[in-house]
N, C-alpha and C positions, 0 to 999 in steps of 0.2 A: 822844903820839899813837901809836896802834897801827896796824899795817898789817893788810891783809886776811888775811895768813897767820897773824897773831896771833889773830885772831877765828875763823878757819876751823875750829879744833879744838873750839870751844865748841858746846854743845847749844842747841836753840832756846830753852829756858827761860833759860839763861844769857845768851844774846844779848839777849832781852827785858829781863832785869835790868840788863845793861850799858846798854842804850838808855835805860831809865828814869834811870839814874845820870847819863848824858851830858845828857839833857834838863834835869834838875835843875841840873846844873853850868852849862848855857847860861843858864838863867834867872837864876842867881846872878851870872854874868858880865855879863849885860845890866843887872841892877840896879846893879852896881858901875860900869858904864859910865855909866849915867844919873846917878849921884851923883859922878862923876868920881874914883872911888877905885880904878879898875882899874890894876893894875901892868903887865900885859902885854896890850894890846888885840888882838894877833894870836892870842891864845889862843882868842878867839871863833871865828875862822875854822877853827882846828884842831878844835875841838869840833863845829862844824857839819858839817865833813867826816866826822868820826867817826860822827855821827848818820846821815848819808847812807849811809856804808859799812855800818853796822849794819842800817839799813832794807833795804838791798839784800840782805844775807846772810839776813836773816829771811825776805824774800820768796822768795828762792831755795830755802831749806830748806822753807818752807811748801808751795811748789808741787811740790817733789820728793816730799814726803810724800803729797800728794794723788794724784800719779801712780802711786805704789806700791800 
């Protein structure tokens, strides 16, 4: 799990790329959970939080670019 400071230095395109990766990872974890093959169920929570964190940073960068 990365923190906000780890993501802050990334560009908008890199943040969107990471968001896509996290969404794909969440889908895989949910599939594993449905088939009872998940090794760490708490990983879902951490990935969901990463997705929310990335969405927030993307929104902040997008609005700051519009204002400039």
